[in-house]
VEXMIDO-233330 format. One record per residue (C-alpha): residue number from 0; z, x, y. Coordinates in steps of 0.02 Angstrom, whole numbers. Example, Ala and Ser with C-alpha at 12.3 -4.5 7.8 and 13.67 -1.06 7.14 Angstrom:
2
<rec><dotor>0</dotor><Z>390</Z><X>615</X><Y>-225</Y></rec>
<rec><dotor>1</dotor><Z>357</Z><X>684</X><Y>-53</Y></rec>
***
This chain:
219
<rec><dotor>0</dotor><Z>9568</Z><X>13311</X><Y>1354</Y></rec>
<rec><dotor>1</dotor><Z>9713</Z><X>13203</X><Y>1312</Y></rec>
<rec><dotor>2</dotor><Z>9802</Z><X>13129</X><Y>1461</Y></rec>
<rec><dotor>3</dotor><Z>9663</Z><X>13172</X><Y>1583</Y></rec>
<rec><dotor>4</dotor><Z>9528</Z><X>13048</X><Y>1632</Y></rec>
<rec><dotor>5</dotor><Z>9363</Z><X>13123</X><Y>1566</Y></rec>
<rec><dotor>6</dotor><Z>9180</Z><X>13066</X><Y>1579</Y></rec>
<rec><dotor>7</dotor><Z>9050</Z><X>13141</X><Y>1462</Y></rec>
<rec><dotor>8</dotor><Z>8918</Z><X>13146</X><Y>1598</Y></rec>
<rec><dotor>9</dotor><Z>9008</Z><X>13224</X><Y>1746</Y></rec>
<rec><dotor>10</dotor><Z>9166</Z><X>13294</X><Y>1666</Y></rec>
<rec><dotor>11</dotor><Z>9343</Z><X>13266</X><Y>1729</Y></rec>
<rec><dotor>12</dotor><Z>9366</Z><X>13106</X><Y>1827</Y></rec>
<rec><dotor>13</dotor><Z>9478</Z><X>13135</X><Y>1977</Y></rec>
<rec><dotor>14</dotor><Z>9482</Z><X>12952</X><Y>2027</Y></rec>
<rec><dotor>15</dotor><Z>9607</Z><X>12823</X><Y>1975</Y></rec>
<rec><dotor>16</dotor><Z>9622</Z><X>12758</X><Y>1799</Y></rec>
<rec><dotor>17</dotor><Z>9502</Z><X>12615</X><Y>1754</Y></rec>
<rec><dotor>18</dotor><Z>9573</Z><X>12437</X><Y>1761</Y></rec>
<rec><dotor>19</dotor><Z>9647</Z><X>12365</X><Y>1607</Y></rec>
<rec><dotor>20</dotor><Z>9537</Z><X>12211</X><Y>1617</Y></rec>
<rec><dotor>21</dotor><Z>9372</Z><X>12168</X><Y>1697</Y></rec>
<rec><dotor>22</dotor><Z>9340</Z><X>12035</X><Y>1829</Y></rec>
<rec><dotor>23</dotor><Z>9388</Z><X>11865</X><Y>1764</Y></rec>
<rec><dotor>24</dotor><Z>9279</Z><X>11766</X><Y>1885</Y></rec>
<rec><dotor>25</dotor><Z>9141</Z><X>11817</X><Y>2008</Y></rec>
<rec><dotor>26</dotor><Z>9216</Z><X>11843</X><Y>2180</Y></rec>
<rec><dotor>27</dotor><Z>9398</Z><X>11857</X><Y>2125</Y></rec>
<rec><dotor>28</dotor><Z>9503</Z><X>11997</X><Y>2198</Y></rec>
<rec><dotor>29</dotor><Z>9482</Z><X>12161</X><Y>2112</Y></rec>
<rec><dotor>30</dotor><Z>9607</Z><X>12304</X><Y>2101</Y></rec>
<rec><dotor>31</dotor><Z>9635</Z><X>12440</X><Y>1973</Y></rec>
<rec><dotor>32</dotor><Z>9769</Z><X>12395</X><Y>1849</Y></rec>
<rec><dotor>33</dotor><Z>9840</Z><X>12499</X><Y>1712</Y></rec>
<rec><dotor>34</dotor><Z>9909</Z><X>12350</X><Y>1616</Y></rec>
<rec><dotor>35</dotor><Z>9835</Z><X>12186</X><Y>1554</Y></rec>
<rec><dotor>36</dotor><Z>9880</Z><X>12046</X><Y>1677</Y></rec>
<rec><dotor>37</dotor><Z>9927</Z><X>11871</X><Y>1614</Y></rec>
<rec><dotor>38</dotor><Z>9783</Z><X>11763</X><Y>1556</Y></rec>
<rec><dotor>39</dotor><Z>9712</Z><X>11645</X><Y>1690</Y></rec>
<rec><dotor>40</dotor><Z>9739</Z><X>11461</X><Y>1661</Y></rec>
<rec><dotor>41</dotor><Z>9586</Z><X>11364</X><Y>1620</Y></rec>
<rec><dotor>42</dotor><Z>9530</Z><X>11186</X><Y>1648</Y></rec>
<rec><dotor>43</dotor><Z>9573</Z><X>11099</X><Y>1482</Y></rec>
<rec><dotor>44</dotor><Z>9629</Z><X>10917</X><Y>1496</Y></rec>
<rec><dotor>45</dotor><Z>9701</Z><X>10924</X><Y>1320</Y></rec>
<rec><dotor>46</dotor><Z>9811</Z><X>11072</X><Y>1376</Y></rec>
<rec><dotor>47</dotor><Z>9877</Z><X>10975</X><Y>1525</Y></rec>
<rec><dotor>48</dotor><Z>9792</Z><X>11093</X><Y>1645</Y></rec>
<rec><dotor>49</dotor><Z>9715</Z><X>11018</X><Y>1801</Y></rec>
<rec><dotor>50</dotor><Z>9542</Z><X>11055</X><Y>1863</Y></rec>
<rec><dotor>51</dotor><Z>9518</Z><X>11166</X><Y>2012</Y></rec>
<rec><dotor>52</dotor><Z>9432</Z><X>11322</X><Y>2081</Y></rec>
<rec><dotor>53</dotor><Z>9424</Z><X>11474</X><Y>1966</Y></rec>
<rec><dotor>54</dotor><Z>9594</Z><X>11563</X><Y>1967</Y></rec>
<rec><dotor>55</dotor><Z>9688</Z><X>11414</X><Y>2045</Y></rec>
<rec><dotor>56</dotor><Z>9703</Z><X>11294</X><Y>1895</Y></rec>
<rec><dotor>57</dotor><Z>9876</Z><X>11230</X><Y>1860</Y></rec>
<rec><dotor>58</dotor><Z>9969</Z><X>11318</X><Y>1723</Y></rec>
<rec><dotor>59</dotor><Z>10017</Z><X>11240</X><Y>1559</Y></rec>
<rec><dotor>60</dotor><Z>10178</Z><X>11140</X><Y>1549</Y></rec>
<rec><dotor>61</dotor><Z>10309</Z><X>11267</X><Y>1496</Y></rec>
<rec><dotor>62</dotor><Z>10466</Z><X>11250</X><Y>1390</Y></rec>
<rec><dotor>63</dotor><Z>10607</Z><X>11224</X><Y>1431</Y></rec>
<rec><dotor>64</dotor><Z>10547</Z><X>11125</X><Y>1582</Y></rec>
<rec><dotor>65</dotor><Z>10588</Z><X>10940</X><Y>1585</Y></rec>
<rec><dotor>66</dotor><Z>10468</Z><X>10797</X><Y>1609</Y></rec>
<rec><dotor>67</dotor><Z>10475</Z><X>10699</X><Y>1771</Y></rec>
<rec><dotor>68</dotor><Z>10605</Z><X>10558</X><Y>1766</Y></rec>
<rec><dotor>69</dotor><Z>10533</Z><X>10384</X><Y>1738</Y></rec>
<rec><dotor>70</dotor><Z>10541</Z><X>10254</X><Y>1875</Y></rec>
<rec><dotor>71</dotor><Z>10702</Z><X>10158</X><Y>1892</Y></rec>
<rec><dotor>72</dotor><Z>10720</Z><X>10010</X><Y>1776</Y></rec>
<rec><dotor>73</dotor><Z>10764</Z><X>9844</X><Y>1856</Y></rec>
<rec><dotor>74</dotor><Z>10851</Z><X>9701</X><Y>1763</Y></rec>
<rec><dotor>75</dotor><Z>10686</Z><X>9616</X><Y>1727</Y></rec>
<rec><dotor>76</dotor><Z>10765</Z><X>9450</X><Y>1772</Y></rec>
<rec><dotor>77</dotor><Z>10908</Z><X>9479</X><Y>1651</Y></rec>
<rec><dotor>78</dotor><Z>11069</Z><X>9504</X><Y>1751</Y></rec>
<rec><dotor>79</dotor><Z>11163</Z><X>9552</X><Y>1592</Y></rec>
<rec><dotor>80</dotor><Z>11081</Z><X>9724</X><Y>1583</Y></rec>
<rec><dotor>81</dotor><Z>11192</Z><X>9788</X><Y>1725</Y></rec>
<rec><dotor>82</dotor><Z>11377</Z><X>9767</X><Y>1768</Y></rec>
<rec><dotor>83</dotor><Z>11436</Z><X>9736</X><Y>1945</Y></rec>
<rec><dotor>84</dotor><Z>11594</Z><X>9818</X><Y>2008</Y></rec>
<rec><dotor>85</dotor><Z>11715</Z><X>9775</X><Y>2149</Y></rec>
<rec><dotor>86</dotor><Z>11609</Z><X>9873</X><Y>2273</Y></rec>
<rec><dotor>87</dotor><Z>11459</Z><X>9761</X><Y>2253</Y></rec>
<rec><dotor>88</dotor><Z>11362</Z><X>9895</X><Y>2158</Y></rec>
<rec><dotor>89</dotor><Z>11317</Z><X>9919</X><Y>1978</Y></rec>
<rec><dotor>90</dotor><Z>11408</Z><X>10022</X><Y>1847</Y></rec>
<rec><dotor>91</dotor><Z>11589</Z><X>10057</X><Y>1798</Y></rec>
<rec><dotor>92</dotor><Z>11689</Z><X>10106</X><Y>1954</Y></rec>
<rec><dotor>93</dotor><Z>11737</Z><X>10289</X><Y>1968</Y></rec>
<rec><dotor>94</dotor><Z>11892</Z><X>10332</X><Y>1873</Y></rec>
<rec><dotor>95</dotor><Z>11885</Z><X>10183</X><Y>1756</Y></rec>
<rec><dotor>96</dotor><Z>11849</Z><X>10169</X><Y>1573</Y></rec>
<rec><dotor>97</dotor><Z>11774</Z><X>10016</X><Y>1490</Y></rec>
<rec><dotor>98</dotor><Z>11868</Z><X>9936</X><Y>1349</Y></rec>
<rec><dotor>99</dotor><Z>11742</Z><X>9877</X><Y>1223</Y></rec>
<rec><dotor>100</dotor><Z>11766</Z><X>9717</X><Y>1118</Y></rec>
<rec><dotor>101</dotor><Z>11796</Z><X>9749</X><Y>934</Y></rec>
<rec><dotor>102</dotor><Z>11637</Z><X>9667</X><Y>865</Y></rec>
<rec><dotor>103</dotor><Z>11456</Z><X>9672</X><Y>917</Y></rec>
<rec><dotor>104</dotor><Z>11288</Z><X>9609</X><Y>861</Y></rec>
<rec><dotor>105</dotor><Z>11109</Z><X>9665</X><Y>875</Y></rec>
<rec><dotor>106</dotor><Z>10999</Z><X>9546</X><Y>974</Y></rec>
<rec><dotor>107</dotor><Z>10810</Z><X>9566</X><Y>997</Y></rec>
<rec><dotor>108</dotor><Z>10737</Z><X>9461</X><Y>1134</Y></rec>
<rec><dotor>109</dotor><Z>10549</Z><X>9427</X><Y>1133</Y></rec>
<rec><dotor>110</dotor><Z>10450</Z><X>9461</X><Y>1293</Y></rec>
<rec><dotor>111</dotor><Z>10293</Z><X>9365</X><Y>1260</Y></rec>
<rec><dotor>112</dotor><Z>10280</Z><X>9268</X><Y>1425</Y></rec>
<rec><dotor>113</dotor><Z>10245</Z><X>9083</X><Y>1415</Y></rec>
<rec><dotor>114</dotor><Z>10178</Z><X>9098</X><Y>1235</Y></rec>
<rec><dotor>115</dotor><Z>10314</Z><X>9073</X><Y>1106</Y></rec>
<rec><dotor>116</dotor><Z>10309</Z><X>9205</X><Y>963</Y></rec>
<rec><dotor>117</dotor><Z>10268</Z><X>9070</X><Y>833</Y></rec>
<rec><dotor>118</dotor><Z>10112</Z><X>9026</X><Y>930</Y></rec>
<rec><dotor>119</dotor><Z>10050</Z><X>9203</X><Y>966</Y></rec>
<rec><dotor>120</dotor><Z>9870</Z><X>9229</X><Y>921</Y></rec>
<rec><dotor>121</dotor><Z>9891</Z><X>9415</X><Y>884</Y></rec>
<rec><dotor>122</dotor><Z>10022</Z><X>9486</X><Y>767</Y></rec>
<rec><dotor>123</dotor><Z>10193</Z><X>9528</X><Y>840</Y></rec>
<rec><dotor>124</dotor><Z>10258</Z><X>9674</X><Y>740</Y></rec>
<rec><dotor>125</dotor><Z>10447</Z><X>9706</X><Y>748</Y></rec>
<rec><dotor>126</dotor><Z>10423</Z><X>9893</X><Y>772</Y></rec>
<rec><dotor>127</dotor><Z>10318</Z><X>9865</X><Y>931</Y></rec>
<rec><dotor>128</dotor><Z>10436</Z><X>9898</X><Y>1074</Y></rec>
<rec><dotor>129</dotor><Z>10317</Z><X>9818</X><Y>1200</Y></rec>
<rec><dotor>130</dotor><Z>10343</Z><X>9638</X><Y>1143</Y></rec>
<rec><dotor>131</dotor><Z>10536</Z><X>9633</X><Y>1146</Y></rec>
<rec><dotor>132</dotor><Z>10699</Z><X>9704</X><Y>1217</Y></rec>
<rec><dotor>133</dotor><Z>10848</Z><X>9756</X><Y>1117</Y></rec>
<rec><dotor>134</dotor><Z>11028</Z><X>9716</X><Y>1161</Y></rec>
<rec><dotor>135</dotor><Z>11201</Z><X>9765</X><Y>1091</Y></rec>
<rec><dotor>136</dotor><Z>11301</Z><X>9609</X><Y>1125</Y></rec>
<rec><dotor>137</dotor><Z>11486</Z><X>9570</X><Y>1098</Y></rec>
<rec><dotor>138</dotor><Z>11509</Z><X>9430</X><Y>971</Y></rec>
<rec><dotor>139</dotor><Z>11642</Z><X>9345</X><Y>1074</Y></rec>
<rec><dotor>140</dotor><Z>11512</Z><X>9299</X><Y>1204</Y></rec>
<rec><dotor>141</dotor><Z>11471</Z><X>9113</X><Y>1206</Y></rec>
<rec><dotor>142</dotor><Z>11293</Z><X>9050</X><Y>1182</Y></rec>
<rec><dotor>143</dotor><Z>11296</Z><X>8989</X><Y>1363</Y></rec>
<rec><dotor>144</dotor><Z>11351</Z><X>9154</X><Y>1437</Y></rec>
<rec><dotor>145</dotor><Z>11221</Z><X>9249</X><Y>1334</Y></rec>
<rec><dotor>146</dotor><Z>11083</Z><X>9131</X><Y>1392</Y></rec>
<rec><dotor>147</dotor><Z>11137</Z><X>9152</X><Y>1576</Y></rec>
<rec><dotor>148</dotor><Z>11142</Z><X>9341</X><Y>1559</Y></rec>
<rec><dotor>149</dotor><Z>10968</Z><X>9336</X><Y>1486</Y></rec>
<rec><dotor>150</dotor><Z>10903</Z><X>9246</X><Y>1640</Y></rec>
<rec><dotor>151</dotor><Z>10916</Z><X>9060</X><Y>1592</Y></rec>
<rec><dotor>152</dotor><Z>10973</Z><X>9004</X><Y>1764</Y></rec>
<rec><dotor>153</dotor><Z>10877</Z><X>8841</X><Y>1793</Y></rec>
<rec><dotor>154</dotor><Z>10985</Z><X>8708</X><Y>1881</Y></rec>
<rec><dotor>155</dotor><Z>10923</Z><X>8584</X><Y>1752</Y></rec>
<rec><dotor>156</dotor><Z>11021</Z><X>8638</X><Y>1595</Y></rec>
<rec><dotor>157</dotor><Z>10899</Z><X>8555</X><Y>1475</Y></rec>
<rec><dotor>158</dotor><Z>10762</Z><X>8675</X><Y>1534</Y></rec>
<rec><dotor>159</dotor><Z>10865</Z><X>8827</X><Y>1483</Y></rec>
<rec><dotor>160</dotor><Z>10817</Z><X>8846</X><Y>1302</Y></rec>
<rec><dotor>161</dotor><Z>10852</Z><X>8988</X><Y>1177</Y></rec>
<rec><dotor>162</dotor><Z>10762</Z><X>8980</X><Y>1008</Y></rec>
<rec><dotor>163</dotor><Z>10810</Z><X>9088</X><Y>857</Y></rec>
<rec><dotor>164</dotor><Z>10651</Z><X>9160</X><Y>783</Y></rec>
<rec><dotor>165</dotor><Z>10631</Z><X>9213</X><Y>600</Y></rec>
<rec><dotor>166</dotor><Z>10506</Z><X>9341</X><Y>537</Y></rec>
<rec><dotor>167</dotor><Z>10379</Z><X>9267</X><Y>418</Y></rec>
<rec><dotor>168</dotor><Z>10286</Z><X>9426</X><Y>378</Y></rec>
<rec><dotor>169</dotor><Z>10126</Z><X>9514</X><Y>438</Y></rec>
<rec><dotor>170</dotor><Z>10174</Z><X>9492</X><Y>618</Y></rec>
<rec><dotor>171</dotor><Z>10200</Z><X>9307</X><Y>606</Y></rec>
<rec><dotor>172</dotor><Z>10359</Z><X>9212</X><Y>662</Y></rec>
<rec><dotor>173</dotor><Z>10436</Z><X>9038</X><Y>639</Y></rec>
<rec><dotor>174</dotor><Z>10565</Z><X>8939</X><Y>733</Y></rec>
<rec><dotor>175</dotor><Z>10744</Z><X>8915</X><Y>674</Y></rec>
<rec><dotor>176</dotor><Z>10893</Z><X>8857</X><Y>777</Y></rec>
<rec><dotor>177</dotor><Z>10864</Z><X>8789</X><Y>955</Y></rec>
<rec><dotor>178</dotor><Z>10997</Z><X>8799</X><Y>1090</Y></rec>
<rec><dotor>179</dotor><Z>10976</Z><X>8691</X><Y>1246</Y></rec>
<rec><dotor>180</dotor><Z>11086</Z><X>8712</X><Y>1400</Y></rec>
<rec><dotor>181</dotor><Z>11125</Z><X>8527</X><Y>1399</Y></rec>
<rec><dotor>182</dotor><Z>11204</Z><X>8535</X><Y>1225</Y></rec>
<rec><dotor>183</dotor><Z>11384</Z><X>8566</X><Y>1277</Y></rec>
<rec><dotor>184</dotor><Z>11450</Z><X>8585</X><Y>1099</Y></rec>
<rec><dotor>185</dotor><Z>11329</Z><X>8721</X><Y>1055</Y></rec>
<rec><dotor>186</dotor><Z>11351</Z><X>8808</X><Y>1224</Y></rec>
<rec><dotor>187</dotor><Z>11535</Z><X>8831</X><Y>1183</Y></rec>
<rec><dotor>188</dotor><Z>11497</Z><X>8919</X><Y>1018</Y></rec>
<rec><dotor>189</dotor><Z>11520</Z><X>9107</X><Y>1012</Y></rec>
<rec><dotor>190</dotor><Z>11393</Z><X>9224</X><Y>931</Y></rec>
<rec><dotor>191</dotor><Z>11521</Z><X>9255</X><Y>796</Y></rec>
<rec><dotor>192</dotor><Z>11524</Z><X>9070</X><Y>757</Y></rec>
<rec><dotor>193</dotor><Z>11336</Z><X>9080</X><Y>725</Y></rec>
<rec><dotor>194</dotor><Z>11356</Z><X>9225</X><Y>604</Y></rec>
<rec><dotor>195</dotor><Z>11271</Z><X>9347</X><Y>722</Y></rec>
<rec><dotor>196</dotor><Z>11375</Z><X>9495</X><Y>688</Y></rec>
<rec><dotor>197</dotor><Z>11362</Z><X>9663</X><Y>602</Y></rec>
<rec><dotor>198</dotor><Z>11509</Z><X>9624</X><Y>495</Y></rec>
<rec><dotor>199</dotor><Z>11399</Z><X>9495</X><Y>412</Y></rec>
<rec><dotor>200</dotor><Z>11264</Z><X>9625</X><Y>383</Y></rec>
<rec><dotor>201</dotor><Z>11142</Z><X>9564</X><Y>515</Y></rec>
<rec><dotor>202</dotor><Z>11080</Z><X>9737</X><Y>544</Y></rec>
<rec><dotor>203</dotor><Z>10905</Z><X>9744</X><Y>471</Y></rec>
<rec><dotor>204</dotor><Z>10952</Z><X>9892</X><Y>365</Y></rec>
<rec><dotor>205</dotor><Z>10893</Z><X>9903</X><Y>183</Y></rec>
<rec><dotor>206</dotor><Z>10994</Z><X>9788</X><Y>73</Y></rec>
<rec><dotor>207</dotor><Z>11067</Z><X>9691</X><Y>221</Y></rec>
<rec><dotor>208</dotor><Z>11024</Z><X>9536</X><Y>319</Y></rec>
<rec><dotor>209</dotor><Z>10883</Z><X>9522</X><Y>450</Y></rec>
<rec><dotor>210</dotor><Z>10907</Z><X>9560</X><Y>632</Y></rec>
<rec><dotor>211</dotor><Z>10933</Z><X>9420</X><Y>758</Y></rec>
<rec><dotor>212</dotor><Z>10774</Z><X>9378</X><Y>857</Y></rec>
<rec><dotor>213</dotor><Z>10773</Z><X>9251</X><Y>998</Y></rec>
<rec><dotor>214</dotor><Z>10649</Z><X>9183</X><Y>1127</Y></rec>
<rec><dotor>215</dotor><Z>10718</Z><X>9113</X><Y>1293</Y></rec>
<rec><dotor>216</dotor><Z>10636</Z><X>9002</X><Y>1423</Y></rec>
<rec><dotor>217</dotor><Z>10698</Z><X>8918</X><Y>1581</Y></rec>
<rec><dotor>218</dotor><Z>10555</Z><X>8804</X><Y>1634</Y></rec>
***
């Protein structure tokens, strides 16, 4: 009886072919299908599927879909993270290229609030991106300009302070050089004068010098 629906009790079945699958949920629509439909999504928080009525759960996140864009990032009180153009906006103006300076350095700025890194009660590990921000800075920038671009804008220059911090191991840190806005001689120095440049191996790579870490305050 190949090719003809047949039932051993009442013989040839003149009705439609049986469905390929049974009912997935009680009360769901039923119609004969000769093929296997896609599997229903199911409520699994680890599979990124939302909860909902049977048959209406959100599907899994599919490749090559993209994740939602993160919220816009502000300057976090650091005007140096954006460049202003002649139109009053941010970014390089249309049609222009930016001519980079020949030498740069890697600067890591601690974000530990009012508690200096050397007084932190819990370890501050250098690989933890939550406790600091990273900057790629031209070495011809003066110490004063760098401090201003990092948010040291107090009208009393002596309250604008940048402290170089040295890693002591196991998440501990110690103070090194201190720069105050009222020290005019130090404010005129460039980062290259301080030796904060990649040409002097301040990269943190194996066999090279440590990265530059600083902590800035303005009150």
